[in-house]
C-alpha positions as CSV (number, residue, x, y, z in Angstrom):
1,M,-25.2,27.1,-58.8
2,E,-28.5,29.0,-59.3
3,F,-31.9,27.3,-57.9
4,M,-34.7,27.3,-60.0
5,S,-38.2,28.3,-58.5
6,T,-38.7,24.7,-57.9
7,G,-36.0,24.5,-55.3
8,L,-34.0,22.3,-57.4
9,T,-30.6,22.8,-59.2
10,P,-31.0,23.4,-63.1
11,V,-29.4,20.8,-65.5
12,S,-25.7,21.0,-66.1
13,L,-23.6,19.0,-68.5
14,P,-22.4,16.0,-67.6
15,I,-26.0,14.9,-67.4
16,T,-26.6,11.4,-65.3
17,F,-30.1,11.6,-64.3
18,E,-29.1,10.4,-60.9
19,S,-29.3,13.3,-58.6
20,V,-32.7,14.0,-56.7
21,Y,-31.7,17.4,-56.3
22,I,-31.4,18.5,-59.9
23,D,-34.4,19.6,-62.1
24,Y,-34.6,17.0,-65.3
25,T,-38.0,18.3,-66.5
26,M,-38.3,17.5,-69.9
27,I,-41.0,19.0,-72.2
28,D,-42.5,16.2,-75.0
29,F,-43.8,17.5,-78.3
30,G,-45.7,16.1,-81.2
31,G,-46.8,12.9,-79.5
32,N,-43.6,11.9,-77.8
33,S,-43.6,10.9,-73.8
34,T,-40.5,11.0,-71.5
35,V,-40.1,9.6,-68.2
36,L,-37.1,8.8,-65.9
37,G,-36.8,5.5,-65.3
38,T,-34.3,2.7,-64.7
39,D,-31.6,2.1,-67.2
40,P,-32.2,-1.1,-69.4
41,V,-28.8,-2.3,-70.0
42,N,-27.6,-1.2,-66.3
43,S,-30.2,-1.4,-63.7
44,A,-27.8,0.9,-61.2
45,N,-28.2,3.6,-63.7
46,N,-31.2,6.1,-64.1
47,C,-32.0,7.2,-67.4
48,A,-34.7,9.3,-69.8
49,I,-37.1,6.6,-71.4
50,T,-38.6,8.9,-74.3
51,T,-41.4,6.8,-76.4
52,K,-42.5,7.9,-79.9
53,N,-46.2,6.8,-79.4
54,T,-48.1,5.6,-82.0
55,G,-50.0,8.6,-84.4
56,A,-46.9,10.6,-83.5
57,E,-45.8,13.3,-85.6
58,T,-42.1,12.6,-87.8
59,W,-40.6,15.8,-85.8
60,A,-41.9,14.5,-82.2
61,G,-39.1,14.9,-79.6
62,T,-38.3,16.1,-76.4
63,V,-36.5,19.0,-74.9
64,L,-34.3,18.9,-71.9
65,T,-33.2,22.6,-71.3
66,L,-29.9,23.0,-69.7
67,G,-29.3,25.8,-66.8
68,G,-26.7,27.8,-69.2
69,P,-24.9,27.8,-72.4
70,I,-22.6,24.9,-73.6
71,D,-19.2,26.1,-74.3
72,F,-18.3,24.3,-77.4
73,S,-14.6,25.9,-77.3
74,V,-14.0,23.7,-74.2
75,K,-14.5,20.5,-75.7
76,E,-15.5,19.5,-79.5
77,I,-17.0,16.2,-78.9
78,F,-20.4,15.7,-77.8
79,T,-21.5,11.9,-76.5
80,V,-24.4,10.8,-75.5
81,K,-25.7,7.1,-74.8
82,V,-28.6,6.1,-76.8
83,W,-30.3,2.6,-76.3
84,S,-33.2,1.1,-78.4
85,P,-35.2,-1.9,-78.3
86,K,-34.7,-2.0,-82.6
87,A,-31.6,-2.0,-84.0
88,G,-31.0,0.4,-86.8
89,S,-33.4,3.2,-85.1
90,V,-32.5,6.8,-86.4
91,V,-32.3,9.2,-83.4
92,K,-31.3,12.8,-84.2
93,L,-29.7,15.2,-81.5
94,K,-30.3,18.9,-81.7
95,V,-28.3,21.0,-79.8
C-alpha cells in the first residue's frame, strides 16, 4: 500500500471508517459539511455524517477520493448504507 504525504494509507474498498491509519479526508462543496462520527444506528461503528446546511446549493455534496480506480469487472454490485432522520430523503451517489 502506498502512503500519502499525511503518512496515512489512501482509502480503498470496502470503506468502513474504522481505521485510524486510513486517510478519510472528504471535500465538501456547495454548502455541505461532513465529519467522521458515531453511527446513529449502531454506536459500535463509525461513519461519515454529511449535513446539507441551510442555504446549501441544490448540487451540494461531498467527495471522498479512493487511492485507486474501482474495478467494476470484478463485481457489478455497489452497496452503500445510508441513514437519514427523514424518511424519503433523496440521496444520490456518483461514481
